[in-house]
Rosetta silent file (secondary structure, phi, psi, omega in degrees, C-alpha in Angstrom):
SEQUENCE: MVGRGQGAVVFDAAARVPALPGAAPCCGGSITSAMRTLKLTLAYDGTAYAGWQVQPGCRTVQGTLEAAVRKVTGQGVRVVASGRTDAGVHALGQVAGFETHSDLPADVLRRALSAELPEDIAVLEVAEAADDFHPIRDALRKRYRYVIHDAPVRDVFRRQYCWHYSHGRLDAEAMSRAGKALLGTHDFRSFQSSGAERESSVRTIFDVSVQRRREEERRGQKGRGEEHDGITLEVEADGFLYNMVRAIVGTLVEVGRGAQPESWPAEVLRAADRAAAGPTAPPQGLFLVRVDYDA
SCORE:     score description
SCORE:     0.000 S_00000001
   1 L     0.000  142.721  179.439  138.939    7.563  -67.313 S_00000001
   2 E  -132.659  155.644  179.620  139.713    7.925  -71.043 S_00000001
   3 E   -83.234  149.552  172.307  137.461    7.795  -74.111 S_00000001
   4 E  -152.608  149.746  177.995  137.468    4.870  -76.576 S_00000001
   5 L    65.089 -148.184 -173.592  135.215    4.012  -79.456 S_00000001
   6 L   -84.704   74.055  176.706  131.908    5.795  -80.134 S_00000001
   7 L    68.414   18.749  176.076  131.973    8.071  -77.121 S_00000001
   8 E   -69.479  144.767  168.906  132.519    5.194  -74.672 S_00000001
   9 E  -113.494  130.481 -173.841  134.207    5.846  -71.343 S_00000001
  10 E  -115.200  156.295  174.614  136.437    3.052  -70.347 S_00000001
  11 L   -60.519  140.452  175.406  138.114    2.051  -66.980 S_00000001
  12 L  -143.451  127.193  179.302  141.697    3.380  -66.837 S_00000001
  13 H   -60.564  -36.353 -178.284  143.994    2.486  -63.905 S_00000001
  14 H   -70.541  -17.511 -175.642  145.691    5.801  -64.006 S_00000001
  15 H  -110.717   12.877  175.896  142.332    7.729  -63.643 S_00000001
  16 L   -63.719  140.895  175.915  140.800    5.675  -60.782 S_00000001
  17 L   -71.110  126.329 -173.095  139.330    7.767  -57.948 S_00000001
  18 L   -73.963  159.509  176.860  141.636    7.086  -55.068 S_00000001
  19 E   -59.484  147.179  177.633  140.218    5.603  -51.702 S_00000001
  20 L   -70.162  141.270 -175.642  139.089    8.258  -49.294 S_00000001
  21 L   -64.398  129.029  176.148  141.675    9.155  -46.724 S_00000001
  22 L    67.472   12.495  173.423  141.177    7.174  -43.533 S_00000001
  23 L   -77.076  146.641  172.432  138.025    5.515  -44.829 S_00000001
  24 L  -126.580  139.710  178.490  137.104    2.083  -43.655 S_00000001
  25 L   -65.806  156.071  177.109  134.640   -0.203  -45.202 S_00000001
  26 L   -96.011 -168.789  174.292  131.525   -1.253  -43.403 S_00000001
  27 L    56.376   18.357  174.940  129.822   -4.628  -43.093 S_00000001
  28 L    82.061    7.247  175.603  133.069   -6.334  -41.922 S_00000001
  29 L   -85.067  175.224 -173.005  134.907   -5.979  -45.165 S_00000001
  30 L  -140.013  160.342  171.598  138.442   -4.803  -45.780 S_00000001
  31 E   -91.393  121.919 -177.160  140.352   -3.015  -48.400 S_00000001
  32 E  -102.567  168.598  174.141  142.549   -5.497  -50.336 S_00000001
  33 E   -75.358  -25.305 -174.169  145.418   -5.010  -52.769 S_00000001
  34 E   -78.687  133.745 -177.592  143.653   -6.938  -55.501 S_00000001
  35 E   -93.148  127.926  177.750  141.359   -4.922  -57.798 S_00000001
  36 E  -111.523  154.574  168.604  137.960   -6.447  -58.691 S_00000001
  37 E  -107.858  125.663 -176.523  135.453   -5.553  -61.342 S_00000001
  38 E  -119.180  145.305  177.931  131.804   -5.732  -60.337 S_00000001
  39 E  -111.946  128.408 -178.436  128.718   -5.662  -62.610 S_00000001
  40 E  -112.672  137.398  167.324  125.500   -4.198  -61.154 S_00000001
  41 E  -107.497  129.543 -172.263  121.966   -4.628  -62.538 S_00000001
  42 E  -127.882  151.704  167.195  119.767   -1.700  -61.385 S_00000001
  43 E  -128.437  140.839  177.156  116.127   -0.565  -61.492 S_00000001
  44 E  -153.429  151.991  177.314  115.230    2.962  -60.802 S_00000001
  45 L   -97.895  111.385 -172.765  112.335    5.497  -60.991 S_00000001
  46 H   -81.419    5.203 -172.401  113.903    8.516  -62.771 S_00000001
  47 H   -54.794  -48.191 -173.390  111.196   10.967  -61.702 S_00000001
  48 H   -92.766   11.542 -174.378  113.234   12.782  -59.018 S_00000001
  49 L  -119.423  143.908  172.312  116.603   12.646  -60.831 S_00000001
  50 L   -80.709   39.207 -178.689  118.320   14.952  -63.374 S_00000001
  51 L    95.261 -169.417 -176.647  119.265   11.790  -65.364 S_00000001
  52 L   -85.422  -48.808 -166.458  122.000    9.273  -64.795 S_00000001
  53 L   -74.420  133.952 -179.139  125.159   11.359  -65.165 S_00000001
  54 L   -47.414  132.106  174.266  126.719   13.317  -62.239 S_00000001
  55 E  -138.290  140.645  174.136  125.886   17.134  -62.627 S_00000001
  56 L   -56.802  130.981  175.698  126.932   19.914  -60.257 S_00000001
  57 L    66.528   18.395  176.968  124.188   20.809  -57.883 S_00000001
  58 E  -126.728  147.459  175.484  121.737   18.151  -59.227 S_00000001
  59 L   -76.182  119.338 -179.714  120.419   14.924  -57.866 S_00000001
  60 L  -128.938  161.158  178.216  121.463   12.103  -60.282 S_00000001
  61 H   -70.146  -43.051  179.623  121.286    8.345  -60.195 S_00000001
  62 H   -57.338  -52.429 -176.067  125.118    8.071  -60.744 S_00000001
  63 H   -65.249  -35.156  177.723  125.850   10.449  -57.961 S_00000001
  64 H   -67.768  -42.710  179.771  123.355    8.692  -55.477 S_00000001
  65 H   -65.844  -49.027  176.270  124.829    5.368  -56.382 S_00000001
  66 H   -56.648  -45.003  174.801  128.470    6.442  -56.012 S_00000001
  67 H   -56.793  -41.191  177.703  127.659    7.901  -52.528 S_00000001
  68 H   -70.182  -37.545  177.676  126.267    4.606  -51.484 S_00000001
  69 H   -62.887  -44.964 -179.078  129.296    2.645  -52.833 S_00000001
  70 H   -56.120  -43.056  179.485  131.545    5.044  -50.930 S_00000001
  71 H   -67.076  -31.798 -175.842  129.699    4.391  -47.687 S_00000001
  72 H   -81.263  -44.101 -174.736  129.806    0.647  -48.174 S_00000001
  73 H  -103.572  -16.915 -178.829  133.371    0.068  -49.364 S_00000001
  74 L    82.770    8.369 -178.734  135.110    3.116  -47.987 S_00000001
  75 E  -119.537  148.331  169.636  136.303    3.993  -51.500 S_00000001
  76 L   -90.874  116.889 -178.676  135.449    6.771  -53.926 S_00000001
  77 L  -128.630  161.624  172.609  134.748    5.133  -57.281 S_00000001
  78 L  -105.308  127.895 -178.356  133.280    6.089  -60.628 S_00000001
  79 L  -102.528  121.026 -175.641  130.306    3.887  -61.532 S_00000001
  80 E  -107.588  130.109  179.725  129.859    3.647  -65.312 S_00000001
  81 E  -100.534  159.706  179.787  126.477    2.689  -66.807 S_00000001
  82 L   -61.823  -18.389 -179.969  125.681    1.074  -70.087 S_00000001
  83 L  -170.778  154.138 -178.322  124.019    4.387  -71.110 S_00000001
  84 L   -97.586  105.890  170.748  123.025    7.764  -69.662 S_00000001
  85 L   -69.257  146.904 -178.857  119.359    7.907  -69.181 S_00000001
  86 L   -80.195  171.847  172.822  117.894   11.466  -69.252 S_00000001
  87 L   -54.654  128.479  179.477  115.998   13.300  -66.604 S_00000001
  88 L    86.737   -6.603 -177.119  112.682   11.553  -65.873 S_00000001
  89 L   -89.982  147.342 -170.606  113.578    8.391  -67.699 S_00000001
  90 E  -117.285  165.570 -178.036  113.363    5.144  -65.845 S_00000001
  91 E  -133.495  127.889  170.535  115.157    1.798  -65.779 S_00000001
  92 E   -92.097  -23.825  179.868  114.052   -1.810  -65.259 S_00000001
  93 E  -156.246   61.637  171.164  117.455   -3.341  -65.944 S_00000001
  94 E   -68.599  148.677  179.930  120.228   -0.817  -66.209 S_00000001
  95 E  -119.422  132.998 -178.322  123.683   -2.310  -66.165 S_00000001
  96 E  -140.785  164.508  173.509  126.649   -0.477  -64.480 S_00000001
  97 E  -147.075  158.394  171.426  130.120   -1.431  -63.350 S_00000001
  98 E  -158.270  163.811 -175.932  132.948   -0.264  -61.144 S_00000001
  99 E  -110.188  144.418 -177.192  136.278   -1.414  -59.837 S_00000001
 100 E  -151.081  156.650  176.744  136.985   -1.776  -56.121 S_00000001
 101 E   -95.582  -10.068 -175.459  139.638   -3.073  -53.686 S_00000001
 102 E   -58.938  143.266  174.075  136.807   -4.192  -51.323 S_00000001
 103 L   -96.147    5.056 -178.399  136.680   -7.914  -50.465 S_00000001
 104 L   -56.143  138.873  173.003  132.959   -7.842  -49.578 S_00000001
 105 L   -61.224  152.596 -178.087  131.095  -10.787  -51.299 S_00000001
 106 H   -58.197  -47.781 -178.005  128.868   -9.745  -54.155 S_00000001
 107 H   -67.285  -27.249  173.083  125.611  -10.560  -52.412 S_00000001
 108 H   -65.474  -37.321 -176.974  126.759   -8.798  -49.254 S_00000001
 109 H   -69.697  -43.282 -176.466  127.513   -5.709  -51.370 S_00000001
 110 H   -57.858  -46.723 -179.210  124.045   -5.911  -53.011 S_00000001
 111 H   -61.192  -42.958 -174.449  122.336   -6.010  -49.589 S_00000001
 112 H   -70.112  -44.522  176.233  124.528   -3.258  -48.123 S_00000001
 113 H   -60.190  -41.595 -178.904  123.932   -0.923  -51.178 S_00000001
 114 H   -58.339  -38.903 -178.344  120.227   -1.550  -50.982 S_00000001
 115 H   -75.795  -14.841  177.615  120.156   -0.433  -47.439 S_00000001
 116 H   -99.823  -10.308  179.450  121.966    2.804  -48.300 S_00000001
 117 L   -88.635  155.337  179.305  120.028    3.740  -51.392 S_00000001
 118 L   -76.193  171.447 -168.673  116.743    5.564  -51.407 S_00000001
 119 L   -67.130  -24.778 -175.200  113.516    3.669  -52.261 S_00000001
 120 L   -90.362   17.550  171.588  113.462    4.717  -55.869 S_00000001
 121 E  -135.134  132.802 -178.674  116.728    2.838  -56.718 S_00000001
 122 E  -128.843  126.424  174.595  117.009   -0.935  -56.402 S_00000001
 123 E   -91.166  110.516 -170.877  120.180   -3.020  -56.868 S_00000001
 124 E   -79.376  -39.184 -176.142  118.760   -6.196  -58.443 S_00000001
 125 E  -156.046  143.786  164.888  122.096   -8.024  -58.674 S_00000001
 126 E  -123.976  132.770 -176.434  125.939   -7.578  -58.091 S_00000001
 127 E  -134.440  148.578  174.729  128.066  -10.032  -59.923 S_00000001
 128 E   -70.295  137.530  175.689  131.883  -10.600  -60.367 S_00000001
 129 E  -123.874  165.428  175.214  132.935   -9.580  -63.839 S_00000001
 130 L   -65.518  153.112 -177.125  136.016  -10.003  -65.972 S_00000001
 131 L   -59.059  -25.032 -178.682  138.725   -7.486  -65.408 S_00000001
 132 L  -102.665   14.337  178.052  138.192   -6.007  -68.819 S_00000001
 133 L   -66.126  138.267  174.150  134.438   -5.809  -68.623 S_00000001
 134 L  -140.765  122.056 -173.284  132.898   -2.446  -69.640 S_00000001
 135 L   -56.706  -28.194 -175.659  129.180   -1.739  -69.498 S_00000001
 136 L   -91.384  -50.295 -171.895  129.192    0.426  -72.637 S_00000001
 137 L   -68.363  -33.491 -172.397  131.766   -1.234  -74.883 S_00000001
 138 L   -94.641   -3.111  179.961  130.595   -4.918  -74.206 S_00000001
 139 L   -67.119  131.781  177.084  126.820   -4.273  -74.604 S_00000001
 140 L   -92.392  -43.236 -177.089  125.490   -6.276  -77.502 S_00000001
 141 E  -148.894  144.487  172.176  121.770   -5.154  -77.462 S_00000001
 142 E  -126.004  151.644  178.413  119.558   -2.835  -75.554 S_00000001
 143 E  -124.969  121.580  174.791  115.755   -2.826  -75.234 S_00000001
 144 E  -111.828  150.582  170.350  113.661    0.241  -74.457 S_00000001
 145 E  -122.907  138.143  176.510  109.884    0.512  -73.790 S_00000001
 146 E  -124.879  133.901 -176.701  107.855    3.622  -74.239 S_00000001
 147 E  -110.381  125.156  174.616  104.272    3.921  -72.770 S_00000001
 148 E  -122.652  134.497  179.693  101.611    6.174  -74.145 S_00000001
 149 E  -108.935  105.280 -174.879   98.251    6.714  -72.512 S_00000001
 150 L  -104.030   26.710  175.988   95.835    8.029  -75.213 S_00000001
 151 L   -81.318  156.067 -176.195   92.605    8.205  -73.251 S_00000001
 152 L   -64.387  -21.986 -173.133   90.864   11.605  -73.075 S_00000001
 153 L  -115.867  120.571 -178.482   91.298   11.884  -69.321 S_00000001
 154 L   -61.338  149.167  172.065   94.770   11.755  -67.771 S_00000001
 155 L   -97.949  111.231 -172.224   95.545    9.099  -65.110 S_00000001
 156 L   -71.047  -16.082 -176.390   97.072   11.067  -62.266 S_00000001
 157 L   -91.754   -7.314  173.683   98.556    7.955  -60.688 S_00000001
 158 L  -115.924    8.334 -173.433  100.507    7.069  -63.888 S_00000001
 159 H   -59.756  -23.570  178.890  101.467   10.493  -65.056 S_00000001
 160 H   -87.927    0.812 -175.077  105.145   10.056  -64.255 S_00000001
 161 H  -132.706   24.076  174.161  105.358    6.785  -66.151 S_00000001
 162 L  -165.129  167.643  178.490  103.647    7.543  -69.536 S_00000001
 163 E  -100.575  106.827 -176.270  103.070   10.103  -72.077 S_00000001
 164 E   -86.040  111.318 -176.340   99.376   11.201  -71.813 S_00000001
 165 L  -100.641  105.420 -173.653   98.418   11.929  -75.391 S_00000001
 166 L  -103.552   12.792 -178.268   94.988   13.704  -75.078 S_00000001
 167 L   -97.160   16.992  174.648   94.484   14.634  -78.771 S_00000001
 168 L   125.071  163.651 -177.104   92.565   11.557  -79.799 S_00000001
 169 L   -73.341  132.720 -176.675   93.006    7.862  -80.102 S_00000001
 170 L   -85.893  145.367  173.097   96.103    6.629  -81.936 S_00000001
 171 L   -85.681   97.887  179.913   96.129    3.923  -84.560 S_00000001
 172 H   -59.044  -42.699  175.991   98.431    1.369  -83.036 S_00000001
 173 H   -60.299  -42.961  177.706   98.291   -0.932  -86.077 S_00000001
 174 H   -65.645  -38.131 -179.617   99.297    1.813  -88.428 S_00000001
 175 H   -64.860  -42.334 -175.465  102.213    2.733  -86.095 S_00000001
 176 H   -61.686  -46.396  176.413  103.247   -0.902  -86.012 S_00000001
 177 H   -65.509  -39.692  179.043  103.339   -1.205  -89.822 S_00000001
 178 H   -63.461  -34.722 -174.035  105.147    2.060  -90.221 S_00000001
 179 H   -71.564  -19.173 -179.343  107.777    1.072  -87.653 S_00000001
 180 H   -63.175  -25.368  177.669  108.865   -1.964  -89.741 S_00000001
 181 H   -62.115  -22.957 -174.041  110.682    0.462  -92.069 S_00000001
 182 H   -91.719   -3.904  175.608  113.221    1.154  -89.290 S_00000001
 183 L   -67.898  145.904  177.279  114.340   -2.564  -88.957 S_00000001
 184 E   101.689 -176.276 -178.757  117.794   -3.399  -90.064 S_00000001
 185 E   -97.881  124.603 -178.922  121.078   -1.376  -90.254 S_00000001
 186 E  -142.578  164.634  164.132  120.650    2.234  -91.176 S_00000001
 187 E   -85.154  115.367 -178.661  121.954    5.735  -90.592 S_00000001
 188 L   -98.160   31.779  176.425  119.574    6.984  -87.935 S_00000001
 189 H   -52.660  -40.419  178.564  120.803   10.561  -88.122 S_00000001
 190 H   -56.496  -21.287 -169.746  117.134   11.699  -88.564 S_00000001
 191 H  -115.405   22.131 -179.880  116.353   10.332  -85.091 S_00000001
 192 L  -115.748  118.451  179.003  119.343   11.870  -83.200 S_00000001
 193 L   -73.439  146.713  176.405  118.914   15.082  -81.160 S_00000001
 194 L   -64.078  150.168  169.508  121.829   17.596  -81.131 S_00000001
 195 L   120.504  -15.430  178.972  124.066   17.751  -78.186 S_00000001
 196 L  -150.330   56.665 -179.947  125.647   14.269  -77.914 S_00000001
 197 L   -65.730  144.494  177.724  126.728   13.402  -81.526 S_00000001
 198 L  -102.953  160.516  179.874  128.474   10.121  -81.946 S_00000001
 199 L   -65.320  -27.705  171.884  131.338    9.296  -84.369 S_00000001
 200 L  -135.821  140.578  179.082  128.825    7.200  -86.339 S_00000001
 201 L  -101.509   12.012  179.057  125.028    7.384  -86.497 S_00000001
 202 E   -82.172  126.689 -179.447  124.710    3.882  -88.062 S_00000001
 203 E  -141.458  161.191  174.800  122.789    1.462  -85.832 S_00000001
 204 E  -113.007  120.900  176.221  120.988   -1.815  -86.239 S_00000001
 205 E   -99.609  127.275  178.189  117.455   -2.190  -84.965 S_00000001
 206 E   -88.076  -28.795 -174.968  116.340   -5.749  -84.334 S_00000001
 207 E  -157.999  139.135  172.065  112.717   -5.227  -83.282 S_00000001
 208 E  -134.910  116.303 -176.409  110.141   -2.615  -83.265 S_00000001
 209 E  -122.775  132.426 -177.925  106.963   -3.556  -81.522 S_00000001
 210 E  -128.367  112.121 -175.909  103.743   -1.487  -81.127 S_00000001
 211 E  -132.531  140.475  171.735  100.879   -2.897  -79.229 S_00000001
 212 E   -86.286  123.401 -176.164   97.679   -1.586  -77.739 S_00000001
 213 E  -120.102  137.381 -176.970   97.055   -2.712  -74.216 S_00000001
 214 E  -127.426  141.119  174.272   93.859   -2.446  -72.256 S_00000001
 215 E  -146.440  144.134  178.354   93.277   -3.262  -68.537 S_00000001
 216 E  -108.836  113.898 -177.622   90.234   -2.639  -66.396 S_00000001
 217 E   -93.606  120.404 -177.416   90.960   -1.417  -63.014 S_00000001
 218 E   -77.594  129.708 -174.910   88.126   -2.166  -60.603 S_00000001
 219 L  -137.152  135.144  174.528   87.102    0.591  -58.381 S_00000001
 220 L    73.120 -131.385 -174.421   84.131    0.766  -55.836 S_00000001
 221 L   -64.394  148.687 -178.247   81.362   -1.720  -56.545 S_00000001
 222 L   -65.081  135.911 -176.608   81.894   -5.078  -57.998 S_00000001
 223 L    91.830  -12.143  177.935   81.322   -5.131  -61.758 S_00000001
 224 L  -115.129  135.881 -177.019   82.062   -1.361  -62.209 S_00000001
 225 E  -159.352 -177.849 -178.506   85.397   -0.121  -63.292 S_00000001
 226 E  -126.467  125.864 -178.833   87.396    2.265  -65.470 S_00000001
 227 E   -82.646  126.016  179.657   89.121    1.047  -68.546 S_00000001
 228 E  -105.120  121.649 -175.247   92.809    2.319  -68.994 S_00000001
 229 E  -110.143  139.254 -179.495   93.724    2.303  -72.624 S_00000001
 230 E  -168.416  173.209  179.674   97.293    2.805  -73.880 S_00000001
 231 E  -124.388  136.793  174.517  100.062    1.841  -76.313 S_00000001
 232 E  -118.732  115.456  178.891  103.339    0.158  -75.561 S_00000001
 233 E  -110.378  130.523  179.589  106.132    0.586  -77.995 S_00000001
 234 E  -125.088  140.329  177.781  109.405   -1.337  -77.648 S_00000001
 235 E  -126.687  136.217  176.380  112.636   -0.949  -79.708 S_00000001
 236 E  -127.307  133.487 -175.127  115.646   -3.256  -79.469 S_00000001
 237 E  -153.012  166.002  177.426  118.910   -2.356  -81.127 S_00000001
 238 L   -79.381   -3.020  172.772  122.620   -2.812  -80.853 S_00000001
 239 L   174.606  163.479 -176.335  122.848    0.788  -79.655 S_00000001
 240 L  -131.245  147.609  172.892  121.047    4.036  -79.516 S_00000001
 241 L   -87.904  168.036  178.536  121.736    7.714  -80.414 S_00000001
 242 L   -56.463  116.624 -178.681  120.821   10.605  -78.175 S_00000001
 243 L    63.876   18.947 -175.717  116.984   10.689  -77.781 S_00000001
 244 H   -59.081  -42.933 -179.191  116.730    8.184  -80.677 S_00000001
 245 H   -73.250  -35.474  177.719  113.816    6.128  -79.126 S_00000001
 246 H   -71.004  -25.502  175.312  111.860    9.260  -78.161 S_00000001
 247 H   -75.671  -36.634  175.373  112.309   10.610  -81.697 S_00000001
 248 H   -62.483  -46.059  178.797  111.160    7.293  -83.136 S_00000001
 249 H   -64.349  -46.814 -178.842  108.033    7.389  -80.836 S_00000001
 250 H   -56.960  -36.980 -174.160  107.327   11.058  -81.855 S_00000001
 251 H   -69.507  -51.934 -178.056  107.634   10.090  -85.432 S_00000001
 252 H   -67.515  -28.665  173.944  105.298    7.029  -85.199 S_00000001
 253 H   -65.159  -34.281  175.725  102.758    9.046  -83.304 S_00000001
 254 H   -61.750  -38.108  173.836  102.473   11.406  -86.243 S_00000001
 255 H   -68.536  -41.779 -175.860  101.408    8.294  -88.208 S_00000001
 256 H   -66.702  -24.206 -179.183   99.160    7.070  -85.443 S_00000001
 257 L   -96.011   -0.698  176.980   97.235   10.352  -85.348 S_00000001
 258 L    84.247   11.066 -175.833   96.783   10.349  -89.145 S_00000001
 259 L   -86.605  -17.606  175.869   98.967   13.373  -89.801 S_00000001
 260 L  -139.152  154.619 -178.980  101.377   11.347  -91.919 S_00000001
 261 L   -74.479  163.071 -179.404  101.174    8.197  -94.022 S_00000001
 262 L   -57.438  -28.238 -177.347  102.610    4.800  -93.063 S_00000001
 263 L   -81.374   -6.024 -175.492  105.317    5.252  -95.582 S_00000001
 264 H   -58.396  -51.398 -177.702  106.566    8.476  -93.898 S_00000001
 265 H   -53.356  -29.551  178.368  109.132    6.934  -91.432 S_00000001
 266 H   -71.771  -37.072  174.854  111.019    5.397  -94.261 S_00000001
 267 H   -66.326  -34.010  175.340  111.251    8.824  -95.911 S_00000001
 268 H   -62.047  -46.555  179.980  112.366   10.364  -92.633 S_00000001
 269 H   -57.333  -48.086  178.546  115.110    7.747  -92.427 S_00000001
 270 H   -62.429  -30.955 -171.936  116.334    8.516  -95.909 S_00000001
 271 H   -71.334  -20.882  179.375  116.404   12.171  -95.304 S_00000001
 272 L    50.455   46.538 -174.069  119.244   11.843  -92.649 S_00000001
 273 L  -150.874  122.400 -172.935  118.004   15.141  -91.080 S_00000001
 274 H   -64.357  -25.368 -178.515  116.557   15.504  -87.632 S_00000001
 275 H   -68.332  -19.801 -178.219  114.166   18.225  -88.910 S_00000001
 276 H   -82.609   -6.837 -171.837  112.443   15.667  -91.144 S_00000001
 277 L  -107.496  178.828 -174.709  111.280   13.563  -88.278 S_00000001
 278 L   -76.226  179.905  178.981  108.481   13.920  -85.753 S_00000001
 279 L   -70.433  166.401  179.052  108.850   15.592  -82.268 S_00000001
 280 L   -86.213  118.711  179.467  110.812   14.153  -79.376 S_00000001
 281 L   -65.355  155.815  177.531  108.313   12.345  -77.076 S_00000001
 282 L   -63.110  151.888 -174.079  108.499   13.419  -73.324 S_00000001
 283 H   -69.972  -26.763 -169.542  110.791   11.525  -71.074 S_00000001
 284 H   -68.356  -13.684 -177.745  108.554   10.086  -68.449 S_00000001
 285 H   -95.044   10.048 -172.567  107.191    7.321  -70.666 S_00000001
 286 E  -103.947  131.331  175.577  110.624    5.800  -71.397 S_00000001
 287 E  -130.988  126.430  164.485  112.005    2.797  -69.740 S_00000001
 288 E   -72.686  114.183 -172.819  115.335    0.971  -70.266 S_00000001
 289 E   -82.190  -48.265 -173.735  114.169   -2.665  -70.116 S_00000001
 290 E  -163.397  157.284  172.113  117.361   -4.598  -70.411 S_00000001
 291 E  -125.696  125.283  173.896  121.004   -4.690  -71.680 S_00000001
 292 E   -92.759  147.389  178.364  122.341   -7.880  -73.250 S_00000001
 293 L  -136.352  158.801  172.894  125.933   -9.069  -73.007 S_00000001
 294 L   -58.614  131.556  179.769  127.885  -12.073  -74.281 S_00000001
 295 L   -69.262    0.000    0.000  127.232  -14.872  -71.782 S_00000001
């Protein structure tokens, strides 16, 4: 693997992980001389993982997936995702890719990988891709969703999938209006955490959506139930900086709780300083919804 572009990791023939000595693929497949590039669409619950990226001594999504690919194809490969989700972050439509000599059909690979993976990772699709396909470089847009539960009592059954904000009801309409200042092409340095700086912090946000959602879950007797109140925030952009969505959420929450005016996110953006923005929202409320590519 070699680097290219803004922190991207690209496939490189000289750096491919070699096939395991003496390994043989299962499911009736075979190792061929032709190299194929495969595109995977994945969903996963990030609760039990230390993020996407392989880390020594840690359970990661990438490491778990690569172990499953090794068992199915008989090859050790590096699986590259469209982006590295952090510990506790979830995905509804993560996209990843790898190269293989295996001749197993794509749908057979999907079923075989699903059989090898734990229940908190699902392979939604395996598709043939162009030889030069790269999940990071070729991504045009990504959409993230963040879920906030701002009821006074936490929901123990959803605690791994939302931020329980217990300090009062947030003003979702004010958050929505404030978020419009982030639309367009800007330097989002104020919303980038340290530790994974990119060559450029300029990104284009296409959509910021903040909505309050209510649902009543019926429990016990008919006609009696408990209302679950919360806010769903979605951001779609051509790319994201490290912790960018969580910093945007933390900033808009400051507006929603009345600590800052609706004009404040625009001031934060102009400051180009992470210290000017709100706190980083906790990871468990974040979901990678989808990644868009040129058809």
